[in-house]
PAMARVEX-37375 format. One line per field, with one value per atom (N, C-alpha, C): residue in one letter; x, y, z; residue number from 1; atom name. Coordinates in Angstrom, 3 decimals, always signed. Each point is the difference from the previous one (the first is absolute). Example, Ala and Ser with C-alpha at 12.3 -4.5 7.8 and 13.67 -1.06 7.14 Angstrom:
2
vopa	c(A:A:A:S:S:S) .
c1	c(+13.190:-0.890:+0.900:-0.350:+0.820:-0.770) .
c2	c(-5.690:+1.190:+1.200:+1.050:+1.190:+1.090) .
c3	c(+7.800:+0.000:+0.000:-0.720:+0.060:+0.730) .
nuvex	c(1:1:1:2:2:2) .
zavex	c(N:CA:C:N:CA:C) .
***
This chain:
104
vopa	c(M:M:M:K:K:K:R:R:R:G:G:G:L:L:L:F:F:F:W:W:W:V:V:V:P:P:P:V:V:V:F:F:F:G:G:G:I:I:I:S:S:S:L:L:L:W:W:W:L:L:L:G:G:G:I:I:I:A:A:A:L:L:L:A:A:A:V:V:V:V:V:V:G:G:G:G:G:G:G:G:G:D:D:D:I:I:I:T:T:T:L:L:L:K:K:K:G:G:G:G:G:G:K:K:K:A:A:A:G:G:G:D:D:D:V:V:V:L:L:L:F:F:F:S:S:S:H:H:H:D:D:D:V:V:V:H:H:H:V:V:V:T:T:T:D:D:D:V:V:V:G:G:G:L:L:L:G:G:G:C:C:C:K:K:K:E:E:E:C:C:C:H:H:H:T:T:T:K:K:K:L:L:L:Y:Y:Y:L:L:L:N:N:N:T:T:T:K:K:K:K:K:K:H:H:H:R:R:R:H:H:H:V:V:V:T:T:T:M:M:M:K:K:K:Q:Q:Q:M:M:M:G:G:G:M:M:M:G:G:G:K:K:K:S:S:S:C:C:C:G:G:G:A:A:A:C:C:C:H:H:H:N:N:N:G:G:G:K:K:K:K:K:K:A:A:A:F:F:F:S:S:S:V:V:V:K:K:K:G:G:G:D:D:D:C:C:C:G:G:G:K:K:K:C:C:C:H:H:H:K:K:K:K:K:K) .
c1	c(+2.643:+0.328:+0.908:+0.995:+0.925:-0.706:-1.013:-0.752:-0.724:-0.526:-0.696:+0.937:+1.204:+0.981:+0.445:-0.057:+0.373:-0.922:-1.286:-0.988:+0.037:+0.548:+0.067:+0.814:+1.253:+0.741:-0.592:-0.569:-0.623:-1.161:-0.811:-1.113:+0.514:+1.034:+0.570:+0.549:+0.714:+0.564:-1.121:-1.013:-1.135:-0.717:-0.192:-0.653:+0.849:+1.301:+0.900:+0.006:+0.058:-0.007:-1.304:-1.096:-1.297:-0.066:+0.545:+0.021:+0.990:+1.175:+1.044:-0.400:-0.767:-0.378:-1.392:-0.600:-1.354:-0.010:-1.080:-0.164:-0.851:+0.353:-0.776:-1.381:-1.019:-1.361:-0.468:-1.004:-0.609:+0.451:+1.280:+0.505:-0.196:-0.075:-0.227:-1.489:-0.424:-1.412:-0.121:-0.895:-0.257:-1.154:+0.285:-1.015:-0.426:-1.287:-0.523:+0.321:+0.656:+0.445:-0.676:-1.076:-0.748:+0.798:-0.159:+0.655:+1.520:+0.491:+1.450:+0.660:-0.788:+0.536:-0.010:+0.020:-0.035:+1.308:-0.064:+1.153:+0.234:+1.226:+0.362:+0.655:-0.712:+0.529:+0.727:+1.244:+0.811:+0.174:-0.574:+0.229:+1.482:+0.643:+1.407:+0.876:-0.222:+0.783:-0.238:-1.238:-0.324:+0.382:-0.130:+0.297:+1.468:+0.471:+1.363:+1.038:-0.174:+1.009:-0.013:-1.188:-0.112:-0.038:-0.502:-0.023:-1.247:-1.105:-1.249:-0.632:-0.645:-0.750:-1.444:-0.677:-1.385:-0.882:+0.169:-0.878:+0.262:+1.075:+0.242:-0.982:-0.551:-0.996:-1.362:-0.018:-1.250:-0.223:-0.970:-1.296:-0.132:+1.108:-0.046:-0.368:+0.785:-0.194:-0.847:+0.206:-0.657:-0.664:-1.196:-0.704:+0.337:-0.511:+0.327:-0.517:+0.227:-0.362:-1.507:-0.797:-1.450:-0.582:+0.596:-0.538:+0.698:+1.084:+0.746:-0.837:+0.034:-0.774:+0.844:-0.647:+0.669:+0.504:+1.221:+0.596:+0.514:-0.297:+0.454:+1.439:+0.633:+1.354:+0.010:-1.056:-0.096:+0.017:-0.770:-0.034:+1.361:+0.682:+1.336:+0.963:-0.132:+0.827:-0.226:-1.146:-0.339:+0.292:+0.751:+0.435:-0.838:-0.985:-0.819:+0.689:-0.296:+0.460:+1.514:+0.450:+1.433:+0.690:-0.749:+0.548:+0.412:-0.389:+0.419:+1.524:+0.593:+1.465:+0.625:-0.690:+0.523:-0.337:+0.709:-0.254:+1.224:+1.044:+1.222:+0.982:-0.410:+0.882:+0.361:-1.005:+0.241:+0.384:-0.694:+0.223:-0.342:+0.337:-0.275:-1.470:-0.269:-1.334:-0.940:-1.285:-1.013:-0.226:+0.518:-0.146:+1.189:-0.269:+1.113:+0.068:+0.994:+0.287:-0.985:-1.113:-1.069:+0.510:+0.972:+0.523:+0.721:+0.335:+0.636:-0.949:-1.284:-0.994:-0.958:-0.471:-1.007:+0.653:-0.492:+0.499:-1.164:+0.198:-1.057:+0.170) .
c2	c(-28.140:+0.361:+1.223:+0.059:+1.126:+1.304:-0.072:+1.214:+0.553:-0.862:+0.425:+0.679:-0.493:+0.595:+1.378:+0.239:+1.308:+1.093:-0.312:+0.996:+0.348:-0.865:+0.276:+1.258:+0.117:+1.237:+1.214:-0.205:+1.112:+0.553:-0.888:+0.425:+0.701:-0.566:+0.589:+1.391:+0.187:+1.312:+0.988:-0.430:+0.880:+0.443:-0.922:+0.324:+0.994:-0.238:+0.885:+1.393:+0.097:+1.309:+0.734:-0.721:+0.626:+0.626:-0.705:+0.525:+1.155:-0.157:+1.024:+1.304:-0.087:+1.185:+0.520:-0.569:+0.416:+1.471:+0.661:+1.415:+0.134:+0.935:+0.247:+0.487:-0.665:+0.379:+1.215:+0.649:+1.106:+1.365:+0.170:+1.309:+1.040:+1.236:+1.102:+0.243:+0.269:+0.247:+1.344:+0.831:+1.284:-0.163:+0.297:-0.066:+1.415:+0.226:+1.331:+0.334:+1.150:+0.375:+1.222:+0.433:+1.147:+1.285:+0.822:+1.302:-0.119:-1.091:-0.194:-0.285:-0.383:-0.328:-1.499:-0.371:-1.412:-0.698:-1.333:-0.828:-0.900:-0.029:-0.903:-1.222:-1.122:-1.245:-0.742:-0.357:-0.711:-1.465:-0.910:-1.423:-0.315:+0.643:-0.278:+0.258:+1.113:+0.317:-1.053:-0.349:-0.913:-1.446:-0.425:-1.392:-0.180:+0.796:-0.177:+0.552:+1.236:+0.636:-0.527:-0.151:-0.421:-1.524:-0.668:-1.459:-0.631:+0.753:-0.560:-0.917:-1.045:-0.874:+0.464:-0.372:+0.427:-0.345:-1.212:-0.472:+0.685:+0.774:+0.726:+1.154:+0.470:+1.079:-0.461:-0.764:-0.491:-1.409:-0.351:+0.572:+0.451:+0.080:+0.417:+1.475:+0.869:+1.434:+0.599:-0.478:+0.587:-1.103:+0.279:-0.971:+0.257:+1.062:+0.490:+1.433:+0.667:+1.421:+0.217:-0.969:+0.165:-0.303:-0.943:-0.416:+0.657:+0.738:+0.594:+1.062:-0.025:+0.947:+1.219:+1.152:+1.233:-0.149:+0.439:-0.060:+1.389:+0.463:+1.325:-0.076:+1.164:+0.058:-0.476:+0.289:-0.459:-1.528:-0.625:-1.467:-0.565:+0.677:-0.446:+0.079:+1.055:+0.147:-1.112:-0.656:-1.119:-1.347:+0.028:-1.248:-0.514:+0.753:-0.426:+0.410:-0.710:+0.341:+0.235:+1.122:+0.311:-0.044:+0.348:+0.042:-1.352:-1.087:-1.324:-0.143:+0.611:-0.026:+1.358:+1.054:+1.358:+0.465:-0.627:+0.234:+0.581:+0.343:+0.525:-1.086:-1.261:-1.135:-0.770:-0.519:-0.703:+0.982:+1.116:+1.044:+1.341:+1.073:+1.327:+0.105:+0.792:+0.115:+0.821:-0.334:+0.797:+1.326:+0.124:+1.239:+0.899:+1.274:+0.937:+0.629:-0.359:+0.630:-0.441:+0.725:-0.344:-0.026:+0.865:+0.125:-1.233:-0.949:-1.245:-0.789:+0.101:-0.769:+0.889:+1.068:+0.865:+1.054:+0.083:+0.978:+0.894:+1.288:+0.942:+0.409) .
c3	c(-32.391:+1.371:+0.035:-0.918:+0.000:-0.348:-0.882:-0.354:+1.216:+0.833:+1.206:+0.980:+0.111:+0.916:-0.482:-1.284:-0.545:+0.540:+0.146:+0.392:+1.494:+0.816:+1.445:+0.291:-0.489:+0.276:-0.711:-1.181:-0.718:+0.823:+0.538:+0.844:+1.256:+0.630:+1.213:-0.250:-1.090:-0.333:-0.301:-0.718:-0.313:+1.266:+0.911:+1.268:+0.792:+0.082:+0.728:-0.621:-1.323:-0.665:+0.250:-0.013:+0.258:+1.383:+0.968:+1.372:+0.108:-0.577:+0.100:-0.689:-1.055:-0.764:+0.356:+1.021:+0.390:+0.399:-0.349:+0.303:+1.260:+0.847:+1.207:-0.408:+0.497:-0.352:+0.774:-0.520:+0.717:-0.434:-0.273:-0.403:+1.085:-0.404:+0.937:+0.138:+1.220:+0.281:+0.711:-0.484:+0.656:+0.972:+1.264:+1.045:+0.337:+0.067:+0.317:+1.453:+0.190:+1.335:+0.571:-0.602:+0.520:-0.021:+1.036:+0.079:+0.060:+0.535:+0.131:-1.346:-1.003:-1.322:-0.240:-1.264:-0.373:+0.366:+0.085:+0.298:-1.207:-0.501:-1.091:+0.622:-0.017:+0.547:-1.108:+0.250:-0.986:+0.400:-0.797:+0.226:-0.176:-0.979:-0.280:+1.229:+0.674:+1.199:+1.078:+0.244:+1.084:-0.307:-1.245:-0.351:-0.381:-0.951:-0.493:+0.967:+0.427:+0.854:+1.433:+0.577:+1.397:+0.124:-1.030:+0.006:+0.585:+0.029:+0.503:-1.039:+0.453:-0.883:-0.082:-1.060:-0.204:+1.200:+0.542:+1.072:+1.331:+0.102:+1.243:+0.157:-1.092:+0.051:-0.502:-1.057:-0.567:+0.538:+0.601:+0.274:+1.443:+0.705:+1.409:+0.134:-0.631:+0.158:-1.111:-1.197:-1.166:-0.793:-0.471:-0.823:-1.465:-0.535:-1.335:-0.087:-1.106:-0.079:+0.091:-0.404:+0.040:+1.379:+0.730:+1.293:+1.190:-0.250:+1.105:+0.697:+1.306:+0.806:+0.341:+0.097:+0.401:+1.438:+0.228:+1.328:+0.347:+1.199:+0.427:+0.511:+0.118:+0.539:+1.452:+0.743:+1.388:+0.045:-0.908:-0.055:-0.403:-0.934:-0.396:+1.177:+0.800:+1.191:+1.012:-0.114:+0.887:-0.673:-1.113:-0.631:-1.140:-0.433:-1.138:-1.307:-1.070:-1.346:-0.027:-0.508:-0.114:+1.360:+1.046:+1.351:+0.550:-0.658:+0.443:-0.092:-0.998:-0.144:+0.280:-0.401:+0.197:+1.416:+0.949:+1.422:+0.712:-0.748:+0.596:+0.393:-0.131:+0.324:-1.266:-0.691:-1.269:-1.096:-0.049:-1.007:+0.630:-0.699:+0.572:+0.398:+1.021:+0.566:-0.889:+0.074:-0.698:+0.714:+1.205:+0.771:-0.296:-0.171:-0.172:-1.371:-0.771:-1.290:-1.069:-0.134:-0.943:-1.451:-0.293:-1.353:-0.520:+0.865:-0.459:-0.889:+0.276:-0.760:-0.778:+0.636:-0.618:-0.884:-1.246:-0.965:-0.421:+0.100:-0.407:-1.434) .
nuvex	c(1:1:1:2:2:2:3:3:3:4:4:4:5:5:5:6:6:6:7:7:7:8:8:8:9:9:9:10:10:10:11:11:11:12:12:12:13:13:13:14:14:14:15:15:15:16:16:16:17:17:17:18:18:18:19:19:19:20:20:20:21:21:21:22:22:22:23:23:23:24:24:24:25:25:25:26:26:26:27:27:27:28:28:28:29:29:29:30:30:30:31:31:31:32:32:32:33:33:33:34:34:34:35:35:35:36:36:36:37:37:37:38:38:38:39:39:39:40:40:40:41:41:41:42:42:42:43:43:43:44:44:44:45:45:45:46:46:46:47:47:47:48:48:48:49:49:49:50:50:50:51:51:51:52:52:52:53:53:53:54:54:54:55:55:55:56:56:56:57:57:57:58:58:58:59:59:59:60:60:60:61:61:61:62:62:62:63:63:63:64:64:64:65:65:65:66:66:66:67:67:67:68:68:68:69:69:69:70:70:70:71:71:71:72:72:72:73:73:73:74:74:74:75:75:75:76:76:76:77:77:77:78:78:78:79:79:79:80:80:80:81:81:81:82:82:82:83:83:83:84:84:84:85:85:85:86:86:86:87:87:87:88:88:88:89:89:89:90:90:90:91:91:91:92:92:92:93:93:93:94:94:94:95:95:95:96:96:96:97:97:97:98:98:98:99:99:99:100:100:100:101:101:101:102:102:102:103:103:103:104:104:104) .
zavex	c(N:CA:C:N:CA:C:N:CA:C:N:CA:C:N:CA:C:N:CA:C:N:CA:C:N:CA:C:N:CA:C:N:CA:C:N:CA:C:N:CA:C:N:CA:C:N:CA:C:N:CA:C:N:CA:C:N:CA:C:N:CA:C:N:CA:C:N:CA:C:N:CA:C:N:CA:C:N:CA:C:N:CA:C:N:CA:C:N:CA:C:N:CA:C:N:CA:C:N:CA:C:N:CA:C:N:CA:C:N:CA:C:N:CA:C:N:CA:C:N:CA:C:N:CA:C:N:CA:C:N:CA:C:N:CA:C:N:CA:C:N:CA:C:N:CA:C:N:CA:C:N:CA:C:N:CA:C:N:CA:C:N:CA:C:N:CA:C:N:CA:C:N:CA:C:N:CA:C:N:CA:C:N:CA:C:N:CA:C:N:CA:C:N:CA:C:N:CA:C:N:CA:C:N:CA:C:N:CA:C:N:CA:C:N:CA:C:N:CA:C:N:CA:C:N:CA:C:N:CA:C:N:CA:C:N:CA:C:N:CA:C:N:CA:C:N:CA:C:N:CA:C:N:CA:C:N:CA:C:N:CA:C:N:CA:C:N:CA:C:N:CA:C:N:CA:C:N:CA:C:N:CA:C:N:CA:C:N:CA:C:N:CA:C:N:CA:C:N:CA:C:N:CA:C:N:CA:C:N:CA:C:N:CA:C:N:CA:C:N:CA:C:N:CA:C:N:CA:C:N:CA:C:N:CA:C:N:CA:C:N:CA:C:N:CA:C:N:CA:C:N:CA:C:N:CA:C:N:CA:C:N:CA:C) .
***
């Protein structure tokens, strides 16, 4: 019985360390931005710095890199894709300073 009790805290500590040391999935993703220039999307900024959870964007706004549909800036201005949060209220607006996201 005592041997079994030894493994309970060991398992608990291992589980806690696994969660605490977890790496943000996805990394940086380059989105093609046409004439305005590509956009480097950082999962680290959105998850670690801002505190968003994966399910806040996946599968509501984004499916994955293979299934994601092209969205225009006009559509983003109407709340699609990045514009769902980047509306000038939750986060800076997609309208205006193109250089915040697009890099040539």
